[in-house]
Phi, psi and omega in degrees: 000145177222154180211152179289126178271325179199146180208141173206156179204163180173204183241129180247160174059043173276111183267129185227135174232130179232136176244130176252130188243124176265104184296330183289322185254342184082002181278133177244144179236134184242148175223129176239131185226157165240124189244141172236134177238126176229124184253147175231159177154211181277072185239007186301324185293341176291334177271313190273332185241004184056034181261107184273006182294344180259003186266118167277117186302140180295333175294326176294325177297316177301313180298322179298319179301314181296316183294315180293329176293329177285322186278334190228164171296146176256000175233146352293158184297334176300321179291312183296321177299320180291322177297313179299309182299318179297322177302314185292318183283337177272333183278325185243104187302331182277353177268120184260335184217133173242120178259117184243129173239130178236126174250116180261124183268150186282128163228112184256133184296135177289147170251117183242124182053039176081004182235142176298129180282139186291337185212021180238140189220163174219154179265113185257047175132169183270000180301140177232157172257118187247146176222134172236125181237132172253108188252123172238178188297327182234018181202139176230119177258130185231131169243121177259160181193169174240130180229137173081021175279102184274120182232154180207141167228142190274353176201179178088027177218145180217164176200111181204168180082012180277170183299132176238127177210198186290351179262358190266126171239345184293125177283153173286144180224144178250359177203120182209165171285140175233126179216145179202159170262108186287126169237104186235136178223153175222132184257126183279156169301143185301133178270144182287344180165187185298322180297324178293323176295316180299324179293341182257009184311313182297338184284333189290310179295321179296318180298317179298315180296316179298314181297319180294315181294319179297317180302310184288320181296313180296316179302314186286319191270333185279138168279090194292122176282339177187157175298321181303311184291321180295316181291328176297317178296321176301314180301314181298321180292323179291318177301323179289324184280335186235090185299334183280002183261138180266320180221156174230137180227148175229146166229114186237109172284136179272107183271110191275145172233114186260138173299148177249122178283110181253018184296339179292343181253099176054033178057036180294130181267119182213032176229161179062227182292345180266359185291128175227331182250126184234163175249108176297139183252140177268340180164161359289165181219155172291153175221118185242131183230149176202148169233128182241130181246164175290142174277145180293141179293135181295141179279136180280000000 
Protein backbone atom coordinates (compact mmCIF):
# COMPACT_ATOMS: atom_id res chain seq x y z
CA UNK A 1 0.00 0.00 0.00
CA UNK A 2 1.12 3.52 -0.68
CA UNK A 3 -0.31 6.93 0.12
CA UNK A 4 0.60 10.52 -0.62
CA UNK A 5 2.54 12.02 2.25
CA UNK A 6 2.69 15.54 0.86
CA UNK A 7 1.79 17.25 -2.40
CA UNK A 8 1.93 20.73 -3.88
CA UNK A 9 1.97 22.09 -7.38
CA UNK A 10 1.95 25.43 -9.14
CA UNK A 11 3.61 27.85 -11.52
CA UNK A 12 7.28 28.82 -11.29
CA UNK A 13 9.33 31.53 -12.98
CA UNK A 14 6.47 33.93 -13.64
CA UNK A 15 8.28 37.08 -14.71
CA UNK A 16 6.51 40.34 -13.97
CA UNK A 17 7.47 43.95 -14.61
CA UNK A 18 5.34 46.84 -13.36
CA UNK A 19 5.78 50.55 -14.00
CA UNK A 20 4.06 53.13 -11.82
CA UNK A 21 3.65 56.56 -13.40
CA UNK A 22 3.24 59.82 -11.51
CA UNK A 23 1.40 62.05 -13.98
CA UNK A 24 2.01 65.17 -11.88
CA UNK A 25 5.80 64.85 -11.73
CA UNK A 26 6.56 62.65 -14.72
CA UNK A 27 8.51 60.30 -12.45
CA UNK A 28 8.17 56.58 -13.14
CA UNK A 29 9.06 53.77 -10.74
CA UNK A 30 9.72 50.22 -11.91
CA UNK A 31 9.61 46.82 -10.21
CA UNK A 32 10.71 43.54 -11.78
CA UNK A 33 9.93 40.25 -10.07
CA UNK A 34 10.07 36.50 -10.58
CA UNK A 35 7.15 34.78 -8.85
CA UNK A 36 6.52 31.18 -7.85
CA UNK A 37 3.09 29.90 -6.72
CA UNK A 38 2.68 26.46 -5.11
CA UNK A 39 -0.72 25.33 -3.82
CA UNK A 40 -1.62 22.65 -1.27
CA UNK A 41 -4.94 21.21 -0.14
CA UNK A 42 -7.44 18.52 -1.08
CA UNK A 43 -5.70 17.68 -4.34
CA UNK A 44 -4.66 14.07 -3.76
CA UNK A 45 -7.17 12.63 -6.25
CA UNK A 46 -5.44 14.47 -9.06
CA UNK A 47 -2.45 12.23 -8.36
CA UNK A 48 -4.13 8.99 -7.31
CA UNK A 49 -7.28 8.98 -9.48
CA UNK A 50 -6.26 11.19 -12.41
CA UNK A 51 -9.16 13.43 -11.39
CA UNK A 52 -8.37 16.97 -12.51
CA UNK A 53 -11.55 18.49 -11.07
CA UNK A 54 -9.50 19.77 -8.10
CA UNK A 55 -6.73 21.24 -10.24
CA UNK A 56 -6.46 24.99 -10.63
CA UNK A 57 -4.49 25.17 -13.87
CA UNK A 58 -1.01 26.55 -13.47
CA UNK A 59 -1.68 28.80 -16.45
CA UNK A 60 -4.54 30.31 -14.42
CA UNK A 61 -2.06 30.94 -11.60
CA UNK A 62 0.20 32.81 -14.02
CA UNK A 63 -2.73 34.92 -15.19
CA UNK A 64 -3.72 35.61 -11.58
CA UNK A 65 -0.25 36.97 -10.85
CA UNK A 66 -0.55 39.43 -13.75
CA UNK A 67 -4.06 40.52 -12.83
CA UNK A 68 -3.27 41.03 -9.15
CA UNK A 69 -0.14 43.00 -10.12
CA UNK A 70 -2.41 45.30 -12.12
CA UNK A 71 -5.00 45.60 -9.34
CA UNK A 72 -2.70 46.01 -6.33
CA UNK A 73 0.67 47.45 -5.27
CA UNK A 74 3.55 45.05 -5.83
CA UNK A 75 5.70 46.69 -3.17
CA UNK A 76 6.67 45.86 -0.60
CA UNK A 77 6.93 42.26 -1.84
CA UNK A 78 5.74 40.96 1.53
CA UNK A 79 2.40 42.63 0.85
CA UNK A 80 2.06 41.39 -2.73
CA UNK A 81 2.93 37.82 -1.70
CA UNK A 82 0.23 38.00 0.97
CA UNK A 83 -2.32 39.39 -1.49
CA UNK A 84 -1.61 36.58 -3.96
CA UNK A 85 -1.73 33.83 -1.36
CA UNK A 86 -4.92 35.16 0.21
CA UNK A 87 -6.60 35.21 -3.19
CA UNK A 88 -5.92 31.51 -3.74
CA UNK A 89 -7.05 30.26 -0.34
CA UNK A 90 -10.17 32.43 -0.36
CA UNK A 91 -11.16 31.75 -3.98
CA UNK A 92 -10.75 27.95 -3.96
CA UNK A 93 -12.25 26.30 -0.82
CA UNK A 94 -10.28 23.07 -1.28
CA UNK A 95 -6.94 24.94 -1.28
CA UNK A 96 -5.65 25.21 2.28
CA UNK A 97 -2.19 26.68 1.73
CA UNK A 98 -0.65 28.96 -0.87
CA UNK A 99 3.14 29.16 -0.92
CA UNK A 100 4.31 32.30 -2.67
CA UNK A 101 7.92 33.18 -3.46
CA UNK A 102 8.86 36.55 -4.92
CA UNK A 103 12.34 37.47 -6.11
CA UNK A 104 12.67 41.21 -6.74
CA UNK A 105 15.47 42.19 -9.12
CA UNK A 106 17.42 45.41 -8.76
CA UNK A 107 16.71 48.43 -10.93
CA UNK A 108 18.42 51.51 -9.52
CA UNK A 109 17.49 54.95 -10.74
CA UNK A 110 20.17 56.69 -12.81
CA UNK A 111 21.63 59.99 -11.67
CA UNK A 112 22.31 62.24 -14.67
CA UNK A 113 24.10 65.56 -14.23
CA UNK A 114 23.63 65.24 -10.49
CA UNK A 115 19.85 64.70 -10.70
CA UNK A 116 17.74 61.53 -10.41
CA UNK A 117 16.45 60.63 -13.87
CA UNK A 118 12.65 60.30 -13.97
CA UNK A 119 12.49 57.09 -16.01
CA UNK A 120 15.97 55.56 -16.54
CA UNK A 121 17.50 52.80 -14.43
CA UNK A 122 20.49 50.45 -14.29
CA UNK A 123 21.12 47.08 -12.69
CA UNK A 124 23.90 47.48 -10.14
CA UNK A 125 24.46 43.81 -9.30
CA UNK A 126 22.85 40.40 -9.05
CA UNK A 127 21.56 40.94 -5.52
CA UNK A 128 17.85 40.26 -5.07
CA UNK A 129 15.25 40.95 -2.40
CA UNK A 130 13.40 37.70 -1.69
CA UNK A 131 10.15 36.96 0.11
CA UNK A 132 8.55 33.61 0.88
CA UNK A 133 5.00 33.59 2.26
CA UNK A 134 3.00 30.61 3.49
CA UNK A 135 -0.60 31.77 3.39
CA UNK A 136 -3.47 29.94 5.08
CA UNK A 137 -6.97 31.16 5.84
CA UNK A 138 -6.15 32.57 9.28
CA UNK A 139 -2.37 32.80 9.28
CA UNK A 140 0.40 34.21 7.08
CA UNK A 141 4.03 33.24 7.71
CA UNK A 142 6.61 35.43 5.99
CA UNK A 143 10.35 35.11 5.56
CA UNK A 144 12.07 38.11 3.99
CA UNK A 145 15.61 38.06 2.73
CA UNK A 146 18.63 39.30 0.83
CA UNK A 147 20.29 36.97 -1.68
CA UNK A 148 23.40 37.44 -3.80
CA UNK A 149 24.91 40.48 -2.07
CA UNK A 150 28.57 39.94 -3.02
CA UNK A 151 30.98 41.53 -0.53
CA UNK A 152 34.75 41.48 -0.09
CA UNK A 153 37.32 43.06 2.17
CA UNK A 154 41.04 42.86 1.53
CA UNK A 155 42.04 42.72 5.20
CA UNK A 156 40.42 42.62 8.63
CA UNK A 157 39.73 38.87 8.84
CA UNK A 158 41.49 36.06 10.68
CA UNK A 159 41.05 32.37 11.38
CA UNK A 160 43.09 30.41 13.91
CA UNK A 161 42.72 28.11 16.89
CA UNK A 162 40.72 25.50 14.96
CA UNK A 163 41.09 21.72 15.29
CA UNK A 164 44.41 20.42 14.01
CA UNK A 165 44.93 16.72 13.37
CA UNK A 166 46.34 14.37 10.75
CA UNK A 167 43.85 15.69 8.17
CA UNK A 168 44.76 19.37 8.58
CA UNK A 169 46.86 21.27 6.06
CA UNK A 170 45.22 24.71 6.41
CA UNK A 171 47.59 27.20 8.05
CA UNK A 172 46.39 29.56 10.77
CA UNK A 173 46.09 33.17 9.62
CA UNK A 174 45.77 36.47 11.45
CA UNK A 175 45.11 38.54 8.32
CA UNK A 176 43.30 37.35 5.23
CA UNK A 177 40.91 38.35 2.45
CA UNK A 178 37.26 37.72 3.31
CA UNK A 179 34.58 37.50 0.64
CA UNK A 180 31.10 35.98 0.54
CA UNK A 181 27.76 35.97 -1.26
CA UNK A 182 25.33 37.04 1.45
CA UNK A 183 22.18 34.99 1.85
CA UNK A 184 20.34 36.50 4.82
CA UNK A 185 16.77 35.94 5.93
CA UNK A 186 14.49 37.07 8.72
CA UNK A 187 11.24 35.38 9.69
CA UNK A 188 8.41 37.54 10.98
CA UNK A 189 6.04 36.72 13.78
CA UNK A 190 3.00 35.04 12.23
CA UNK A 191 0.40 37.46 10.90
CA UNK A 192 -3.30 36.81 11.60
CA UNK A 193 -4.24 37.60 8.01
CA UNK A 194 -3.93 40.07 5.16
CA UNK A 195 -5.13 43.04 7.24
CA UNK A 196 -2.35 42.40 9.76
CA UNK A 197 0.19 42.39 6.93
CA UNK A 198 -1.22 45.66 5.59
CA UNK A 199 -0.89 47.22 9.05
CA UNK A 200 2.83 46.35 8.98
CA UNK A 201 3.61 47.78 5.53
CA UNK A 202 6.04 50.46 6.80
CA UNK A 203 8.06 47.84 8.67
CA UNK A 204 9.00 45.73 5.68
CA UNK A 205 11.16 48.20 3.71
CA UNK A 206 12.78 49.44 6.92
CA UNK A 207 13.65 45.88 7.97
CA UNK A 208 15.23 45.16 4.57
CA UNK A 209 17.24 48.39 4.75
CA UNK A 210 18.30 47.74 8.36
CA UNK A 211 19.35 44.16 7.60
CA UNK A 212 21.35 45.22 4.54
CA UNK A 213 23.07 48.09 6.37
CA UNK A 214 23.85 45.95 9.44
CA UNK A 215 25.29 43.21 7.24
CA UNK A 216 27.63 45.57 5.40
CA UNK A 217 28.61 47.67 8.42
CA UNK A 218 29.45 44.64 10.56
CA UNK A 219 31.28 42.97 7.70
CA UNK A 220 33.33 46.07 6.93
CA UNK A 221 34.17 47.31 10.42
CA UNK A 222 34.81 44.17 12.44
CA UNK A 223 38.23 42.51 12.57
CA UNK A 224 36.51 39.18 12.07
CA UNK A 225 37.79 36.27 14.19
CA UNK A 226 35.67 33.87 12.10
CA UNK A 227 32.73 33.90 9.74
CA UNK A 228 30.72 32.09 12.42
CA UNK A 229 31.21 34.79 15.03
CA UNK A 230 30.65 37.66 12.62
CA UNK A 231 27.38 36.26 11.28
CA UNK A 232 26.15 35.63 14.83
CA UNK A 233 26.71 39.30 15.65
CA UNK A 234 24.86 40.32 12.50
CA UNK A 235 21.86 38.21 13.54
CA UNK A 236 21.76 39.77 17.00
CA UNK A 237 21.89 43.29 15.60
CA UNK A 238 19.01 42.60 13.20
CA UNK A 239 16.88 41.10 15.97
CA UNK A 240 17.51 44.24 18.00
CA UNK A 241 16.67 46.56 15.10
CA UNK A 242 13.50 44.76 13.95
CA UNK A 243 11.22 43.87 16.89
CA UNK A 244 8.66 42.08 14.69
CA UNK A 245 11.16 39.41 13.64
CA UNK A 246 11.40 36.05 15.43
CA UNK A 247 14.52 34.56 13.83
CA UNK A 248 17.38 35.64 11.58
CA UNK A 249 19.41 33.26 9.44
CA UNK A 250 22.53 33.52 7.31
CA UNK A 251 24.19 31.20 4.82
CA UNK A 252 27.64 32.50 3.86
CA UNK A 253 29.92 30.71 1.40
CA UNK A 254 33.56 31.52 2.05
CA UNK A 255 34.95 32.66 -1.31
CA UNK A 256 38.66 31.94 -1.12
CA UNK A 257 41.55 33.97 -2.51
CA UNK A 258 44.87 32.12 -2.30
CA UNK A 259 48.32 33.66 -2.23
CA UNK A 260 50.51 32.74 -5.19
CA UNK A 261 54.10 31.78 -4.44
CA UNK A 262 56.17 33.66 -7.03
CA UNK A 263 59.55 32.96 -5.46
CA UNK A 264 60.48 30.88 -8.51
CA UNK A 265 60.67 34.11 -10.53
CA UNK A 266 63.71 36.15 -9.50
CA UNK A 267 62.94 35.40 -5.83
CA UNK A 268 59.78 37.56 -6.03
CA UNK A 269 58.15 37.92 -2.62
CA UNK A 270 54.37 37.46 -2.77
CA UNK A 271 53.37 35.62 0.41
CA UNK A 272 52.55 36.74 3.93
CA UNK A 273 52.98 40.48 4.41
CA UNK A 274 54.31 40.78 0.85
CA UNK A 275 51.24 39.21 -0.80
CA UNK A 276 49.62 41.41 -3.45
CA UNK A 277 48.65 39.00 -6.22
CA UNK A 278 46.10 36.27 -5.44
CA UNK A 279 44.26 33.50 -7.29
CA UNK A 280 40.46 33.65 -6.80
CA UNK A 281 39.02 30.16 -6.26
CA UNK A 282 35.72 28.87 -7.67
CA UNK A 283 35.58 25.83 -5.36
CA UNK A 284 35.60 23.96 -3.15
CA UNK A 285 34.54 26.56 -0.61
CA UNK A 286 33.47 26.76 2.98
CA UNK A 287 29.76 27.19 3.69
CA UNK A 288 28.68 28.50 7.09
CA UNK A 289 25.04 28.65 8.21
CA UNK A 290 23.26 29.80 11.34
CA UNK A 291 19.78 30.64 12.59
CA UNK A 292 19.44 32.85 15.67
CA UNK A 293 16.22 33.26 17.64
CA UNK A 294 15.18 35.55 20.44
CA UNK A 295 15.78 34.18 23.91
CA UNK A 296 12.73 33.97 26.14
CA UNK A 297 12.49 36.70 28.76
CA UNK A 298 13.29 35.34 32.23
CA UNK A 299 10.29 34.96 34.48
CA UNK A 300 10.35 37.03 37.64
